[in-house]
C-alpha positions as CSV (number, residue, x, y, z in Angstrom):
1,X,-8.4,-13.7,-11.1
2,X,-9.6,-11.4,-8.3
3,X,-12.8,-12.4,-6.7
4,X,-16.1,-10.9,-8.1
5,X,-19.0,-10.4,-5.8
6,X,-22.4,-8.7,-5.5
7,X,-22.9,-5.7,-3.2
8,X,-26.2,-4.0,-2.4
9,X,-26.1,-0.2,-2.3
10,X,-28.6,2.6,-1.9
11,X,-28.9,6.1,-3.3
12,X,-27.7,8.6,-0.8
13,X,-29.5,11.9,-0.2
14,X,-27.6,12.8,2.9
15,X,-25.0,15.6,2.3
16,X,-22.8,17.8,4.5
17,X,-19.9,17.0,6.8
18,X,-21.9,16.3,10.0
19,X,-24.5,14.2,8.2
20,X,-21.8,12.0,6.6
21,X,-20.1,11.6,10.0
22,X,-23.4,10.3,11.5
23,X,-23.6,7.8,8.6
24,X,-20.1,6.5,9.3
25,X,-20.9,6.3,13.0
26,X,-23.8,4.0,12.1
27,X,-21.6,1.8,10.0
28,X,-22.7,3.2,6.7
29,X,-20.1,4.2,4.1
30,X,-20.6,7.0,1.6
31,X,-19.5,6.6,-2.1
32,X,-20.2,7.6,-5.7
33,X,-20.8,5.6,-8.9
34,X,-19.7,7.2,-12.2
35,X,-18.6,6.5,-15.7
36,X,-19.7,5.3,-19.1
37,X,-21.3,8.6,-19.9
38,X,-24.0,8.0,-17.3
39,X,-25.2,10.0,-14.3
40,X,-22.8,10.2,-11.4
41,X,-24.8,9.2,-8.3
42,X,-24.1,9.4,-4.6
43,X,-24.6,6.1,-2.8
44,X,-24.2,4.5,0.6
45,X,-23.4,0.9,1.6
46,X,-22.5,-1.2,4.6
47,X,-18.9,-0.4,5.6
48,X,-18.2,-3.9,7.0
49,X,-19.3,-5.7,3.8
50,X,-17.0,-3.5,1.6
51,X,-14.1,-3.9,4.0
52,X,-14.4,-7.6,3.9
53,X,-14.4,-7.7,0.1
54,X,-11.4,-5.4,-0.1
55,X,-9.5,-7.7,2.3
56,X,-10.2,-10.6,0.0
57,X,-8.8,-8.7,-3.0
58,X,-12.1,-8.0,-4.7
59,X,-11.8,-5.4,-7.5
60,X,-14.9,-5.8,-9.6
61,X,-18.4,-5.9,-8.2
62,X,-22.0,-6.3,-9.4
63,X,-23.7,-3.3,-7.7
64,X,-27.4,-3.8,-6.9
65,X,-29.2,-0.6,-6.5
66,X,-33.0,-0.1,-6.6
67,X,-33.5,-3.5,-8.2
68,X,-31.0,-2.8,-11.1
69,X,-27.6,-4.3,-11.4
70,X,-24.4,-2.9,-13.0
71,X,-20.8,-3.9,-13.0
72,X,-18.3,-1.6,-11.4
73,X,-14.6,-1.4,-10.5
74,X,-13.5,-0.2,-7.1
75,X,-11.5,2.7,-8.5
76,X,-10.5,4.6,-5.4
77,X,-10.6,4.1,-1.6
78,X,-10.2,6.9,0.9
79,X,-8.8,5.7,4.3
80,X,-8.5,7.3,7.7
81,X,-5.2,8.6,9.0
82,X,-4.3,5.2,10.5
83,X,-5.1,3.3,7.3
84,X,-7.5,1.0,9.1
85,X,-11.0,2.3,8.2
86,X,-12.4,3.2,4.8
87,X,-14.0,6.6,4.7
88,X,-15.2,6.8,1.1
89,X,-15.3,4.7,-2.1
90,X,-15.4,5.5,-5.8
91,X,-17.0,3.0,-8.1
92,X,-16.3,3.2,-11.9
93,X,-18.8,1.5,-14.2
94,X,-17.2,-1.1,-16.5
95,X,-18.4,-3.6,-19.1
96,X,-17.4,-7.2,-19.2
97,X,-15.6,-6.8,-22.6
98,X,-13.9,-3.5,-21.7
99,X,-10.1,-3.3,-21.2
100,X,-9.2,-1.2,-18.3
101,X,-6.0,0.0,-16.5
102,X,-5.5,-0.9,-12.9
103,X,-2.6,-1.4,-10.4
104,X,-1.9,-4.9,-9.1
105,X,0.4,-5.8,-6.2
106,X,3.5,-7.8,-6.7
107,X,4.4,-10.5,-4.1
108,X,7.7,-12.3,-3.8
109,X,7.7,-16.1,-3.3
110,X,10.4,-18.5,-2.2
111,X,13.8,-17.8,-0.6
112,X,16.6,-16.3,-2.7
113,X,19.9,-18.3,-2.4
114,X,21.7,-15.0,-2.4
115,X,20.5,-14.5,1.2
116,X,22.4,-17.6,2.4
117,X,25.4,-16.3,0.5
118,X,25.5,-13.3,2.7
119,X,23.3,-10.9,0.6
120,X,20.2,-8.9,1.2
121,X,17.0,-9.2,-0.8
122,X,15.3,-5.9,-1.6
123,X,11.7,-5.7,-2.9
124,X,11.8,-2.5,-4.9
125,X,8.5,-2.4,-6.7
126,X,5.3,-3.4,-4.9
127,X,2.7,-2.5,-7.5
128,X,2.6,-2.4,-11.2
129,X,0.0,-1.0,-13.7
130,X,-1.6,-3.4,-16.1
131,X,-4.2,-3.4,-18.8
132,X,-6.7,-6.3,-19.1
133,X,-10.4,-7.1,-19.3
134,X,-12.4,-5.7,-16.4
135,X,-13.5,-9.3,-15.5
136,X,-10.0,-10.7,-15.6
137,X,-8.0,-8.7,-13.2
138,X,-5.4,-10.9,-11.5
139,X,-5.4,-10.7,-7.7
140,X,-1.6,-10.4,-7.6
141,X,1.5,-11.0,-9.7
142,X,3.8,-13.6,-8.1
143,X,7.5,-13.4,-8.5
144,X,9.7,-16.4,-7.8
145,X,13.0,-15.3,-6.3
146,X,14.5,-18.8,-5.8
147,X,17.0,-18.2,-8.6
148,X,18.4,-14.9,-7.3
149,X,22.0,-14.9,-6.2
150,X,24.2,-12.0,-5.0
151,X,24.3,-9.2,-7.6
152,X,21.4,-10.6,-9.5
153,X,18.0,-8.9,-10.1
154,X,14.6,-9.4,-11.6
155,X,13.0,-6.8,-14.0
156,X,9.5,-6.0,-15.0
157,X,10.2,-7.7,-18.3
158,X,10.6,-11.0,-16.5
159,X,7.2,-10.9,-14.7
160,X,4.7,-13.7,-15.7
161,X,1.1,-12.6,-16.1
162,X,-2.0,-14.5,-17.3
163,X,-3.0,-14.4,-21.0
164,X,-4.6,-11.2,-22.1
165,X,-2.9,-9.1,-19.4
166,X,-0.4,-6.4,-20.5
167,X,2.1,-4.8,-18.2
168,X,2.4,-1.1,-18.8
169,X,5.4,-0.3,-16.7
170,X,8.9,0.2,-18.1
171,X,10.4,-3.4,-18.8
172,X,13.8,-2.3,-17.4
173,X,12.6,-1.4,-13.9
174,X,14.1,-3.6,-11.3
175,X,11.4,-5.4,-9.2
176,X,13.7,-7.3,-6.8
177,X,17.4,-7.7,-6.3
178,X,20.0,-9.3,-4.0
179,X,23.0,-7.2,-3.0
180,X,26.0,-7.6,-0.7
181,X,25.6,-6.5,2.9
182,X,27.3,-3.3,3.7
183,X,29.6,-3.8,6.6
184,X,29.7,-1.0,9.1
185,X,33.2,0.6,9.3
186,X,34.1,1.9,12.8
187,X,36.3,5.1,12.5
188,X,39.7,5.0,14.3
189,X,38.6,7.7,16.7
190,X,35.5,5.8,17.7
191,X,37.6,2.6,18.2
192,X,39.9,4.5,20.5
193,X,37.0,5.9,22.5
194,X,35.6,2.4,22.9
195,X,39.0,1.0,24.1
196,X,39.5,3.9,26.5
197,X,36.2,3.2,28.2
198,X,33.5,5.5,29.4
199,X,34.5,8.9,30.8
200,X,32.8,10.7,33.6
201,X,30.2,13.1,32.2
202,X,30.7,16.8,32.8
203,X,27.9,18.2,35.1
204,X,27.4,21.6,33.7
205,X,25.2,22.9,36.4
206,X,27.6,21.8,39.1
207,X,30.6,23.5,37.3
208,X,28.7,26.7,37.0
209,X,27.8,26.7,40.6
210,X,31.4,26.0,41.7
211,X,32.8,28.8,39.5
212,X,30.2,31.4,40.5
213,X,31.4,33.7,43.3
214,X,29.5,33.8,46.6
215,X,27.0,36.6,46.7
216,X,27.4,39.2,49.5
217,X,24.8,39.1,52.2
218,X,22.3,41.9,52.1
């Protein structure tokens, strides 16, 4: 299961584009907490702490605000244009016994024998939507490709998930496959050009200058 941690947050009263930019410059990240029919509140939190939790695959947090604690899911993250810094976070309140829908990454493990046979392994689906208890979200779904030979594939229906986890994607979707390498075919004209060797490039400017008649002196 993905790691569960506690994060201290504060209510945010600061609004406006420039005020939010000042917060970010101070290492403070803006966000919101919503859901379960309760009030949507604007919050702020240490950007470094959240970034560390995200890197470790944390999805569910115990948010501590004004001495009260509530469980929430990191529902959405807004990143900068380079995809390196988090700009905003959305937390959705959840209950321990609540089944939710989330996306989980798929990782390939092992070496497909089809590669040694001259094939190419393609990882076609990197994330899949699942349904499970909020407190039992798997960190990832691992796919063993050590049985894949050329012209063989693995489908969503073959993914192995923990008990209580339901995959919502189409079972027939191909997750990974090994296909034959496509050999590059050189056209006859291109082969002839290669055999003939390089030709001297035409210098357009020089040719124009040579063909232009001399101007009469004034």
